[in-house]
N, C-alpha and C positions, 0 to 999 in steps of 0.2 A: 316482302319477307314474311316468314311465318309469324303468326301472332303468338305472344307468350301464352303459357298455360293459364287458363282462367277457369274459375268455377261458375257454372251457370247459375245466375240469380233465380230466386224463386219466382215462378209465374204468378203475377199479381194483376188479374184483369179487373176491369170496372165497366159498368154500363156507361153508355155515351149520354149521360144526363146533361153534361156541359160541353159545348162544342169548343174546340181549339180555335182561337181567333184567326190564326194564320192558316187553318186547314178546315174549311167548311166541307160538308158532304160533297161528293162528286156531282157534277152537273153535266148532263148530256146536251150537246148542241144539235143533236139530231131532231129535226122538227117532227119526225114520225114517232118519237118516243114521248109518251104521255105520262110516264111514271118517273118519280124522283127517287134518287138514292137516299136511304135513311141509315144513319149510323146506328150500329147495334152494340158493339163491345170493342174495347181497346185495351192496350197495355203498353208499358214502356219497354224498350228493347235497345240496349246499348251495343248495337252491332252495326257494321258499315253497310251502306246501301248497296255496295257492289255484290253482297251476298244474296240479295233478294231473288235474283233470277235463278240462282242455284237452288235456293230453298223451295221456290214455287214449282220448280221443275219436278221435284218429288211429288208435290200435290197433283200435278198434271198427269204424270205417268203412273202413279200408284194410288188411285182413289180408294182402292180396297183397304188401305191402311187406316182409313177414316170411317169406314162403314162395313159392318159384317154382312150387309145385304148386297154388296157389290162384289162380283167375282174378280173382275179386272177391267181394264180399258184397252181399246185397240185404237191406234193412231191411224186416222184416215188420210190426213195431210198435215204438213208442217211447213209454213212459209213465212218469210220475212217481208214479202211484197204483196201477196194475194190476201188482202184483208176483206172479209165478207161485209156486205152492206148491212147485215142484220146486227152487227155488234155496235155498241154505243160509240159515238164520237164525243169524247170527253174534253171539256174545255180545259186548256192548260196542259194537255197531254197529246201525244200522238202514238198510234199503234206501231210497234216494232216487230211483232211476231204473232202469228195465230196458229194454234194447234187445233185441228178439227178431230175430235175423238169420239169414240162410241163406248158408252158404259154398258157393261154386260152384267145383268143381275145374277146373284147367286142362286135364286129360285125363279127361273124363267117362266114357270107355270103360274106364278103369282104376280111377278113384276115384269114389265116390258123393258127392253133395251132403250137407251136414250142417247142421242147424239148431242154433243156440246161443242161450242166454240170456246176455247181457252185463249184469251187475248191479253198479251203483255203490252203495257203502255209505259212510255218514258216521258219525263218532263220536257216541255218545249223549250223553256228558257230557265235561266237562273244557274246557281252554282252546280246543280246536279243535272243539267240539261243532257239529254241523250242516255241517261241511266234508267233502266227499267225499274219501276217502283210501284206498279199497280198491276194486278191480275184480275180480270173480269171473266167469270164463267157465265155463258149464255146458253140455256137449254133450247134445243130445237124440237118443238112439240108439233107433230103432224096435226093438220086441221081436223077437228072433231075428236081429238084425243086429249088426255090430261096427263099431268106429270106423274111418274111412278112414285110410290110411297117413299122410296129412299132419297128422293130429291126434295129439298125444301120448297115451299110454295112461294117462289120468287121468280121474276123474269130475268134478273141478273143478280149475281152475288160477287162482291169485290173484296180483294185482299189488298190492303194499302200499307205501304211504308211511307210515313210522313216524317221528313227530317225536322229536327227541332228548330225553333226560331231563336237563333243565338242572341238576338237583340233583346229578348224578353225573358228568357229562361235558360238555366243551365242544365235542364233535364235532357236525357238522351232522346233518341227518336221514338216515335209512336207507331205501333202496329194497330190496324183497325179493320174490322169487318163491317161492310156496308151492303145493302141490298135494295133492290126495287121490288116492292111487295105486290103480290097479287091481292085482289080485293078480299077484305075481311080476314087478313092474316094477322093474328095477335103477335105482339112483340114483348109482352111482359116477361119478367124474370123466370116465370114458370112455363113459358110457352116452349113448344118444340123448336121453333125457329131460333129463339135465343140460346137454347141449349146446344143446338147444332152449331151456331155461330161461335159459341164459347169453345166447343171442341175443336173447330177448325182453327181458331186463333191460337189455341195451345199447341196444335200440331205445327203451325207455321213458326211459332216461337221456338219450339224444339228443333225444327229443321235449320233455322237460322243459327242457333247456337252450335248445332252439330257441324254446320259448315265452317263456323269460326275456328273449330279445332284444327282444321287443315287449311286455314285461310292464307292466301297469298294475295296481296293487293293487286288488282287486275291492271290498273293503269296508274301512271304518275302524271298528274296535271301540273300546270304552271311551272314547267321546267325552264322555259325560255322567257316568259313574261310573268312578272309577279302577279298573283291573283288580284290583289287590291287595285293595282294599276289597271289591269285588264277590265275588271268589273266597273270601275269608275268611267272609263271611256266607253265601254259597251252600253252602259245605261244611257249615256248621252246619244250614242249612235242609234240606239233603239228608239228613243223619242223622236229623233230626226227622220227615221225611215219606217216606223211602224205603220204609217198610213198605206204602205204598199200592200198590206194584208187585205184591206178592203177594196183595193183596185186590182187584185190579182186576176190575170187573164188566162192562166194555164188551168188545166184540169187537175193538176197535182195539189197537194195540201199546202196552202199558203203559209200556215203557221210554221210548218217545218222549214220550208225553203227560205222564207223571208228571214227568219231569225237565225237560220244556219249561215246564210251569206252575210248577215250583219256581223255575226261572230267571227267569221273568217276575215272579213274586211278589217275589223277591229284588231285582230291578231296581226295581220300584215302591216297595218299602219304603225303599230307599236314596235313590231320587229324591225321594220325598215328604219324607224326613228333611231334605234340603237345601232343597227348594222351599218348605216351610212353616215352616222354622226362623225363629225370631224374634230369635235372638241368636247371636253367634259361637260360643258353647259348644255349640250344637246342630248343628254342621257335620258333617264326615265322622266315620264310626265310629272310635272309639278302641280300642286293644287291650284296655283295661280293660273297656269295654262288651262286647266280643266274648267275654270270659271268662264272661259271664253273659248267655246269649241272651235271658233274660226281659226284659232292659232295653229291647229294641226295642219292647216293648209300650207304652213311654212316649215313643217317638220322635214327632216332629211328623207330622201326617197331615191329609187333607182334613177340614175342619170339618163338612161335611155329608155325610160318607160317600162311598163309591164306587158306581158302577153299571157292572156288567159286561154289555155288550150282546151277545146271542147267546152266552151262557155255555156252551152245549153240555153236556158232562159235569159242569159245575159245579165242576171241580177247583180252578181258580184262585180262585174265590170261596170255596170251602171252606178252602183254604190260608191266604188272607188273614184270614178270620174266625177260624181256629184260632190265628192269631198276634196276635189282639186288635184287628184292624181291622174297622170297621163298614161294611157295604155290602150290596148286593143283586146277584143275578144273574138276568137274565130271558132267556127263550127260548120258542120256539114249542111245545116239548113237553118233558116231563120225561124224563130219562134213567134208565136202570137204576141208575146210581151214586147218584142222589140219595137213594134210600130207605136206602142203606147208610152215609151220612154221619151224624155225630152230629146230634141234634135241633136243636142251635143252627145248624148249617149248613143243614139241611133247611128251617128256618124262613125263610131269606133267599133261597132259590131259588124263583123264581116263573115260572109259565107265563103268558106275555103276548105278544101280537102288537103291537109298537110301530107306530103310524101317525103319522109325522111331519106328515102333512097336516092332522091334527086340532089341531095346536098353535096354529092361528090361529082356532079356533072360539070362540064366546062363553063356553064353559066351559073356557077355557085353563088356569086355575089348577087346576081339578079334574083335568084331563087330565094335567098335569105331576105332580101328587101321585100319581096312579094309576100312572104310569110311572116314578116316583122321580126325575124330572128337576127336583129342587128346586134353588134357588139355592145355589151353593157346592159342588155335587156334583162329583166327579171321574169322568169317563167313560172306560171302558176298552173298546176294540174290538179283540179279538184274532181276526183272520180273520173279521170280522163280515160279509163278503160284501156283500149289498145295502145294509146299513146303513152301510158304510164311508164313502161320501161324505157321509152325513148327520151324521156325528159332529161336525165343526166347526160345522155349522148348528145341531144340537141344543144344543151347548155354548154357542153365542151366544144362542139364544133363552131357554135356561134360566138363563143367568148362571152357568155352571159355573166352577169354580175352575181347570179345565184338563182335558186329555184325553191319553190314549195310544192311538194307532192303529197296529196291525200289519197292513197290508193284504195280502190274498192275491188272491182273485178280483176282477177289475177291473169295477166297476160305477159308472155314473153314477146320477143321482137316480131315473130311471125306465126305464133301459135299460142294456144292456151297454156297457162302454167299448170303443171301437175307436180306432185311430189316426186315422181320418178325423174322428172326433168330437172329437179333441184338436188340430185344425188350428191353433188359436190358444189363447192362455192365457185367453181370455174365453169359452170354450165353455160354461161352466156358466151364462152369462147369456143367457137366451133372451128377455128382455124388452127391446125396443128403447128403452123409456122410461128404462131404467137407464143412467146415465152411466158411462163407463169409470172405473175407480178412479183417483183422483188421489193416488198415493203415490210416494214416492221410490223404492220397490222396483221400480216399472215402468221406472225409468231405469237399473237395475242392468245390468251386462254379463251377457248370457245365460249365457255360459260360467261366470262367477263364481257366478251364482245356482245353477246346477246343481251346481257343485263343492261349494258349501256344504251341499247336501243329503246328502252322504256316500254317493252312489250308486256310487262307485268306477268300475271299468271299464265298468259297465253304464249309466253316467250320460249317455246320449245318447238322442235320439229314435228310434234304430234299434230298440230293444226296446220292445214295447208295455207291458210291466210298468214300465219306466223312465219312459215317457211318462205312464203313469197316476200314478206317484208324484210326478212333477213337477206334474201337474195338481192333485193333492191338496194339494201344498204351496202352490201359487198360490191355491187356494181358501181355505186357512187364512189366508194373509196378507191376502187381500181382505176377510175377515171380522174382521180386526183382531187376530189372534193372533200372538204371538211364537212362532216355531217352532224346535225343535231336533230333530236327527235322530241316530240311533245304530243300529248293527247289534248286535243282542242276541246274547249267547252262549247260544243255545238250539239244541236239535237239530231245526232246521227250515230248509229252504231259503228260506222266506219269513220272514226274521228282521229285516228292516229296519223300524224304528219311527220314527214322527213324533210329537212331543210338542208340544202347544199349551199355552202358559203366558202369564201376565200380559197380559191384553188391552191392546192399545195404543189410544190415542185420538188422533184427528186434531184439530187446532185448530178451534174453532168448534162445529159440530154434534156433540154427544156421542152421538147416537143413530144415526149413519150406519151403523154395523155391524149394529145390530139391524134397521134398515130393509132392509139388503141381504139379511139372512137371511130376512126376511119375503117379500121379492120372489122369492127362490128358491122358497120354499114355494108362493107364489101362482102362479108359473109352472108348477110341477108339477101343482097342482090344475087349472089351466086346460087343460093338455094331457090330463089324465084318464087317463094311462097307468099311474100308480102304483097297484098293487093290494096291499093288506095281506093277508098270508097268515093263515089262520085257525088259532088255537091247536089243537094236536092232543092226543089222549088224553082220558081220562075226567075227570081232575082239571085243570080249566082254571085253577085258582088256586094251583097248587103250583109251580112253578119252571121250566127253559131249554134252549143249542145247541152247543158244540164236541163232536165225538164223542170 
């Protein structure tokens, strides 16, 4: 919701003479980086961390507001996946976006143009995991040339949002400017670098408070699991599995993937504990239970195991199995990591190409057993891509106990999802013989329905990703699932989750939802556009898909 009208406090900066105990200067883990970040100036800022990305976007796209010597900037590229090797690898953070821009001088005869990498970083773990909180600007100076006058004499300059340490202070968050200095660069209060840092800090401060004027909280965390309970279990899980970082066998970032899957496993364990509880004494985790982490091996869980669709590196499946949960992970190809897990985990990772269109074949029962889609299974889809829209359909046809879907890339059943394909809430019905759903949900106020999905500030049709999540939610409802949504505390920008639980039944025909799922499959088969990918690798019988 919109924030109440507030007056911006006076900007009150101070030199970084004393370091905050919980926030030392940034440290790069890149062995090729010989310079260290030095704190220059900071100030308090009582604004939410969710506004940081909005505020620094102004800094990225409008550098001319901060210097009369800069004409404008031109964006060369903007990517969430292509992170250049020349930007710092910061300990405790992972890069979530990189904007490659070119600064154009106002006086090209005197100053040269300069390219820069503008890299956004998010926390790897903790309460604010996955939220952008640091921007680092990295100038790209051609060999034999020097920095133009309008750029400070640094190799990196960082804008940081540092959340307060609630255990030691009641002060709000801190904004800080840090930099890695070139040799012989002065930093005293009268130096050009300090004055530049001071001006940049004030600009960031103003942008944050300007964004607060029209601020709408982007996401709602801890909707399904209380924060304190989740954090307590997560810390124990992290201690048990953090060693996976040092033994990581993939080429991807171990900090991101290990802590992300620990977070998802923690969420599932606690969610299952409540979902499958049979009495009041099996509710939320107690302090006594948390004193002995082995007790969660006896928590309630799916009666017919779990199935991790597109399990990739298999880490989530491995963690759950290591904690005593039964299930399987399937994917198109085995990953390097699989062979390095214990034999018990290797045994449940399977190479398999799931073909939803075969679920209506005469050998349906055998097909379900081969793909582990047995009645009562709990389906997991973490960034399952093409399989994402199929998750509620598969859950309906298999009689699953529920499912968790964390959507990433937007797919419909046999094509990419586009805004035009989501023109109505009935887009996934291509069969004219199928009557529109006769549910009270269709009479809900559109705004209220979207608000209940927990999409936050993105909860409109303006964003394709938001439109896709709304479409997925309507599909789940149409297939009879009670849905709940949450934003997981994991280091990923795609951390919104939808959970399907306790199938609802309409009065009268109890098979209406099963018939709807069958009609969806029949429509896909009739169009003939869905193609099952072939399993890859020599061992087609061994295990799966997240990198």
